C-alpha positions in Angstrom: 3.4 15.3 0.4 3.7 11.5 0.2 1.0 11.4 -2.5 2.8 14.2 -4.5 6.0 12.1 -4.4 4.1 9.1 -5.6 2.4 11.0 -8.5 5.7 12.5 -9.6 7.7 9.3 -9.4 5.2 6.9 -11.0 5.9 7.9 -14.6 9.6 7.3 -14.2 9.4 4.1 -12.2 9.8 1.8 -15.2 11.2 4.4 -17.6 7.8 5.5 -19.1 9.2 9.0 -18.9 13.0 9.7 -18.9 12.7 12.7 -16.6 10.0 14.9 -15.0 9.9 18.4 -13.6 6.2 18.5 -12.8 3.1 16.3 -13.1 2.7 14.9 -16.6 0.4 12.6 -18.5 1.6 9.4 -19.9 0.5 6.0 -21.2 0.9 2.7 -19.3 0.5 -0.8 -20.7 -1.8 -2.9 -18.5 -1.8 -6.7 -18.5 1.7 -7.5 -19.8 3.1 -8.4 -23.2 0.4 -10.7 -24.5 -2.8 -9.4 -22.8 -1.8 -5.7 -22.7 -3.9 -2.6 -23.4 -2.9 1.0 -23.0 -4.4 3.2 -20.4 -3.8 7.0 -20.4 -2.6 8.2 -17.0 -3.6 11.8 -16.3 -1.2 14.3 -14.9 -1.2 14.3 -11.1 -2.5 10.7 -10.9 -1.2 8.6 -8.1 -0.4 4.9 -8.0 -1.1 1.9 -5.7 1.2 3.5 -3.1 -1.4 6.2 -2.3 -4.4 4.0 -3.0 -3.3 1.6 -0.3 -2.3 4.4 2.1 -6.0 5.6 1.8 -7.2 2.0 2.3 -5.2 1.8 5.5 -6.6 5.1 6.6 -10.2 4.0 6.1 -9.5 0.9 8.2 -8.6 3.0 11.3 -11.4 3.3 13.8 -12.5 6.2 16.0 -10.2 5.1 18.8 -7.2 5.1 16.6 -7.0 1.3 16.3 -6.3 -0.3 13.0 -9.0 -2.8 12.0 -7.0 -5.5 10.3 -10.0 -7.5 9.2 -11.7 -4.6 7.4 -8.4 -4.0 5.6 -7.6 -7.6 4.7 -11.1 -8.9 3.9 -12.8 -5.8 2.4 -10.3 -3.1 1.3 -7.8 -5.3 -0.4 -10.1 -7.5 -2.4 -12.1 -4.6 -3.6 -9.0 -2.6 -4.4 -8.1 -5.2 -7.1 -10.7 -3.8 -9.4 -9.2 -0.3 -9.5 -5.5 -0.9 -8.5 -3.0 1.2 -10.3 0.4 -0.6 -10.5 -0.1 -2.9 -7.5 2.7 -5.2 -6.5 2.5 -9.0 -7.0 2.7 -9.8 -3.3 -0.2 -7.5 -2.4 -2.4 -8.6 -5.4 -1.8 -12.3 -4.6 -2.8 -11.8 -1.0 -5.9 -9.8 -2.0 -7.0 -12.7 -4.2 -6.4 -15.2 -1.4 -8.4 -13.1 1.1 -11.3 -12.8 -1.4 -11.2 -16.7 -1.5 -11.4 -17.0 2.3 -7.8 -17.0 3.6 -7.1 -15.5 7.0 -5.0 -12.4 7.4 -2.8 -14.2 10.0 -2.4 -17.4 7.9 -1.6 -16.2 4.4 1.4 -18.6 4.0 1.8 -19.9 0.5 4.1 -22.6 -0.8 2.6 -24.1 -4.0 4.4 -22.2 -6.8 2.1 -23.8 -9.4 -0.8 -21.8 -7.9 1.1 -18.8 -6.4 3.7 -16.6 -8.0 5.9 -16.8 -5.0 5.9 -17.8 -1.4 4.5 -15.4 1.2 7.7 -15.6 3.3 9.8 -14.4 0.3 7.8 -11.1 0.0 10.3 -8.7 1.4 9.5 -5.6 -0.6 8.4 -2.1 0.4 4.7 -2.7 -0.5 3.6 -2.5 3.1 5.8 0.3 4.4 4.5 2.7 1.9 1.0 2.4 3.3 1.5 2.5 7.1 1.8 6.2 7.7 -2.0 6.6 8.6 -1.4 4.1 11.5 1.4 6.3 12.8 -0.7 9.5 12.5 -3.5 7.9 14.5 -1.4 6.1 17.3 2.0 7.7 17.6 1.4 8.5 21.2 0.9 4.8 22.0 4.1 3.1 20.8 3.0 -0.4 21.6 -0.4 0.0 19.8 1.4 1.6 16.8 3.9 -1.3 16.5 1.2 -4.0 16.8 -1.0 -2.3 14.2 1.9 -1.7 11.8 3.0 -5.4 12.2 -0.6 -6.6 11.5 -0.9 -4.4 8.4 2.4 -5.6 7.1 2.0 -9.4 7.6 -1.3 -9.3 5.7 0.7 -9.2 2.5 4.4 -9.5 3.3 6.1 -12.3 5.3 9.8 -11.6 4.8 11.7 -10.1 7.8 13.0 -7.3 5.6 9.5 -6.1 4.8 8.5 -6.3 8.4 11.6 -4.4 9.6 11.1 -1.8 6.8 7.6 -1.0 8.0 8.4 -0.9 11.7 11.5 1.1 11.1 9.6 3.6 9.0 6.9 3.9 11.7 9.6 4.8 14.2 11.1 7.4 11.9 7.6 9.0 11.3 6.9 9.0 15.0 10.2 10.6 15.8 9.7 13.4 13.4 6.2 14.1 14.8 7.6 14.1 18.3 10.8 16.1 17.8 10.2 18.0 14.5 13.6 17.2 13.2 15.6 14.6 11.3 19.3 14.5 12.1 22.0 11.9 12.7 21.0 11.7 16.4 17.4 10.8 15.4 18.6 8.2 13.0 20.8 6.6 15.7 17.9 6.7 18.2 15.6 4.8 15.7 18.2 2.2 15.0 18.6 1.6 18.7 14.8 1.3 19.0 14.9 -1.4 16.3 17.7 -3.2 18.1 15.8 -3.2 21.4 12.3 -4.0 19.8 10.5 -6.6 21.8 8.0 -9.0 20.2 6.4 -10.3 23.3 3.1 -9.0 21.9 3.2 -11.9 19.4 2.5 -14.3 22.2 -0.4 -12.3 23.7 -2.7 -12.8 20.7 -3.5 -16.4 19.6 -3.6 -15.3 15.9 -0.2 -13.6 16.1 1.2 -16.5 18.1 0.0 -18.9 15.4 1.6 -16.7 12.7 4.9 -16.6 14.5 5.0 -20.4 15.1 4.3 -21.1 11.5 6.8 -18.5 10.3 9.5 -20.1 12.4 8.7 -23.6 11.1 8.9 -22.5 7.5 12.1 -20.4 8.0 13.7 -22.9 10.3 14.8 -20.1 12.7 13.6 -18.0 15.6 11.8 -14.8 14.6 13.9 -12.9 17.1 17.1 -14.2 15.6 16.0 -13.2 12.1 15.0 -9.8 13.4 18.4 -9.1 14.9 20.2 -10.2 11.6 17.9 -7.8 9.7 18.7 -5.0 12.1 22.4 -5.5 11.6 21.9 -5.4 7.8 19.8 -2.2 8.2 22.5 -0.5 10.4 25.1 -1.3 7.7 22.9 0.3 5.0 22.4 3.4 7.2 26.2 3.6 7.6 26.3 4.6 3.9 24.7 8.0 4.7 28.3 9.2 5.2 28.9 9.0 1.4 25.8 11.1 0.5 28.1 14.1 -0.2 29.7 12.0 -3.0 26.5 12.0 -4.9 23.0 10.5 -4.9 23.9 7.9 -7.5 26.8 6.6 -5.5 24.6 6.4 -2.4 21.9 4.5 -4.3 24.4 2.2 -5.9 26.1 1.1 -2.6 22.7 0.6 -0.9 21.5 -1.7 -3.7 18.8 0.8 -4.6 19.6 0.5 -8.3 19.8 -3.3 -8.5 16.7 -5.1 -9.7 16.9 -7.8 -7.1 17.2 -5.4 -4.1 15.9 -2.0 -5.1 12.5 -2.6 -3.6 13.6 -4.4 -0.5 12.1 -3.0 2.8 15.5 -2.4 4.4 17.1 -0.9 1.3 14.0 1.4 0.8 14.1 2.5 4.4 17.8 3.5 4.4 17.6 5.1 1.0 14.4 7.1 1.6 15.5 8.3 5.1 19.0 9.2 3.7 17.5 11.3 0.9 15.0 12.9 3.3 17.9 13.8 5.6 20.1 15.3 2.8 17.3 17.4 1.2 15.3 18.5 4.2 16.2 22.1 3.6 14.8 21.9 0.1 12.1 19.2 -0.2 11.1 20.3 -3.7 14.6 19.7 -5.0 14.8 16.5 -3.1 11.6 15.2 -4.7 12.9 15.9 -8.2 16.2 14.3 -7.4 14.5 11.1 -6.2 11.9 10.8 -9.0 14.6 11.3 -11.7 17.1 8.7 -10.5 16.1 6.1 -13.0 16.4 2.4 -12.3 15.3 2.9 -8.7 11.8 2.6 -7.1 11.1 6.2 -7.8 7.5 6.6 -6.8 7.8 4.7 -3.5 11.0 6.4 -2.4 9.5 9.8 -3.2 6.4 8.7 -1.3 8.4 7.7 1.8 10.7 10.8 1.8 7.8 13.1 1.0 5.9 11.9 4.1 8.9 12.9 6.3 9.1 16.4 4.7 5.3 16.8 5.0 5.5 16.1 8.8 8.4 18.5 9.2 7.0 21.4 7.3 3.3 20.8 6.6 1.8 22.6 3.6 4.8 24.8 3.4 6.8 21.9 2.0 4.5 21.6 -1.0 5.5 23.6 -4.1 2.7 25.8 -5.5 2.5 24.0 -8.8 1.6 20.7 -7.0 -1.0 21.9 -4.6 -3.9 22.0 -7.1 -3.1 19.4 -9.7 -2.8 16.3 -7.5 -5.5 13.7 -8.0 -8.1 13.8 -5.1 -6.0 16.4 -3.2 -9.0 17.5 -1.0 -9.9 14.0 -0.1 -6.3 13.2 0.9 -6.1 16.3 3.1 -9.4 15.5 4.7 -8.3 11.9 5.5 -5.0 13.3 7.0 -6.7 15.8 9.2 -9.2 13.2 10.5 -6.4 10.9 11.5 -4.7 13.6 13.5 -8.0 14.3 15.2 -8.3 10.7 16.5 -5.3 11.4 18.7 -7.2 14.1 20.5 -10.8 13.0 20.2 -11.9 9.8 21.8 -15.3 8.2 21.3 -17.1 5.5 23.2 -19.1 4.5 20.1 -16.3 2.6 18.4 -16.5 -0.2 15.8 -13.9 -2.8 17.0 -12.4 -5.5 14.8 -14.7 -8.0 16.6 -17.7 -6.2 15.1 -16.5 -6.9 11.6 -18.7 -9.4 9.9 -16.9 -11.2 7.1 -20.1 -12.8 5.7 -21.9 -9.5 5.5 -18.8 -8.0 3.8 -18.7 -10.7 1.2 -22.4 -10.2 0.4 -21.8 -6.5 -0.1 -18.8 -7.2 -2.3 -20.8 -9.7 -4.4 -23.5 -7.1 -4.9 -20.8 -4.7 -6.1 -19.6 -7.4 -8.6 -23.0 -7.1 -10.2 -22.5 -3.4 -10.5 -19.1 -4.0 -12.2 -20.7 -6.3 -14.7 -23.3 -3.7 -15.5 -20.6 -1.1 -16.1 -18.5 -3.3 -18.3 -21.6 -4.7 -20.2 -22.7 -1.1 -20.9 -25.9 -1.5 -18.8 -24.6 1.6 -17.0 -23.4 4.6 -19.0 -21.7 7.9 -18.5 -23.5 9.9 -15.8 -25.0 6.8 -14.2 -24.9 6.5 -10.4 -23.3 3.6 -8.6 -22.8 2.5 -5.0 -19.5 1.0 -3.8 -19.3 -1.1 -0.5 -16.6 1.2 0.9 -16.4 4.4 -1.1 -20.2 4.9 -1.3 -22.1 6.7 -4.0 -20.4 7.8 -7.1 -20.9 8.9 -10.7 -19.5 7.4 -13.9 -17.5 10.2 -15.5 -15.9 8.3 -18.4 -15.9 5.0 -20.2 -13.3 3.8 -22.7 -12.6 0.7 -24.7 -8.9 0.4 -25.7 -7.9 -2.5 -28.0 -6.1 -5.5 -26.6 -2.6 -5.7 -28.1 -2.3 -9.4 -29.2 -5.5 -11.2 -28.4 -8.6 -11.7 -30.5 -12.0 -12.2 -28.9 -11.3 -9.8 -26.1 -11.8 -6.1 -25.5 -10.6 -3.9 -22.6 -13.0 -1.8 -20.5 -11.9 1.2 -18.4 -14.5 3.1 -16.3 -13.7 6.2 -14.3 -15.9 6.9 -11.3 -15.8 10.0 -9.2 -17.1 9.1 -5.7 -18.9 11.7 -3.6 -16.4 11.3 -0.7 -13.7 12.7 -3.0 -11.8 9.7 -4.4 -11.7 8.9 -8.1 -11.0 5.4 -9.4 -10.4 3.8 -12.7 -12.0 0.3 -12.8 -10.8 -1.9 -15.6 -11.1 -5.4 -17.0 -10.7 -7.6 -20.0 -14.1 -8.7 -21.4 -14.6 -11.7 -23.7 -16.8 -11.3 -26.7 -19.4 -13.5 -25.0 -19.6 -11.0 -22.1 -17.4 -12.8 -19.5 -15.6 -10.4 -17.2 -12.0 -11.7 -16.8 -11.3 -9.6 -13.6 -14.4 -10.9 -11.7 -13.9 -12.0 -8.1 -17.3 -13.6 -7.9 -16.1 -17.2 -7.9 -13.5 -16.6 -5.2 -16.0 -14.7 -3.0 -18.7 -17.3 -3.3 -16.0 -19.9 -2.3 -15.2 -17.9 0.8 -18.9 -17.4 1.6 -19.5 -21.1 1.3 -16.5 -21.8 3.6 -17.9 -19.4 6.3 -21.4 -20.9 6.1 -20.0 -24.4 6.4 -18.1 -23.3 9.5 -21.2 -21.8 11.0 -23.2 -25.0 10.3 -20.6 -27.1 11.9 -20.8 -25.0 15.1 -24.6 -25.5 15.2 -24.3 -29.2 14.8 
């Protein structure tokens, strides 16, 4: 139900539609005011929220462990070519990983080259994607928290983002365990956050290095910042008592309607859980309330609350009109079931994160870059078969070439591919008249490949 909330709320997130009652088609401007072009979004289409949830799910191995290297070094860079509404922090990180940055050392400070500093990224862009980790490892709390922490710090370095992800993981786990969401559950989770230990950061040299650098940059102990964020979160959850006064009032006092705070991890956590609690007897009504409260982060809040209701009621929580029209519904269901199976089925033949080969991954991704060029240069046409490094074989269903709003010498290219595994993606880029692909990651990936090869040569010498 998380994906349904995302698909319902995406059209209203920035006021593209003033209200929705069901899935709808709409048009989105890609590329901003001066480089923009219009893309038609089909009814039932989901955004980056669900795309990255699926990316996280594919990064979970047969033993339930999240493979952070596969996620950071392969899923995120390749996602850039088909992202639908991705946040700035996540896209900036994906570019840095494509160029060779390490997932545990993604700190940025130079504003001339980066939109903002990594430690200022406190939004909900990580918490919206961590549900697969909980489904796979909810029986092992320590494993769950470590994996959620690693997933989050790949792209978000502010304490509010980290608390939002870990807090949401605790709520999802509690609902799976107890099959209820009440005030006692909320109090229990807040106590868990208060008592959360981060000793695991000192047991892994990469996480220890991350913590030390984070503390130097922020000039405070991580544990101190955590407790301050927990106090802030408890204050926000205290606003649940005014839910009976109206949803708008609840959103307003939480800061969920203010541009500066509406996407913050702590604000999103308290707001989504509050709405999930209020409307748990009628999730369909709850979804429509959330996606039509304009000025808020409609798609992500509906995603987060929808996941809670889905865990409480299963398929019974899904209104009939949404069951067949959601983009890639069968693939999403298949992924969800496979994650639950990892809890009960163990395998000795497991790919661990140590087995991930970044050099091989870069070579696969560079080969895919050639495929992208062939698609955008019209060397591949509708009906042609392609092979993606992660999603596998697929068929080009549709190609379109919308005009760029205010730029001469450029055209936009959008290519829809249906992959055999069940996921569909729209790949897009600006293309210069001389054939240059603006969205190409080839330069960054070759830079990363050279860095790896230099490191290997230095070890030999």
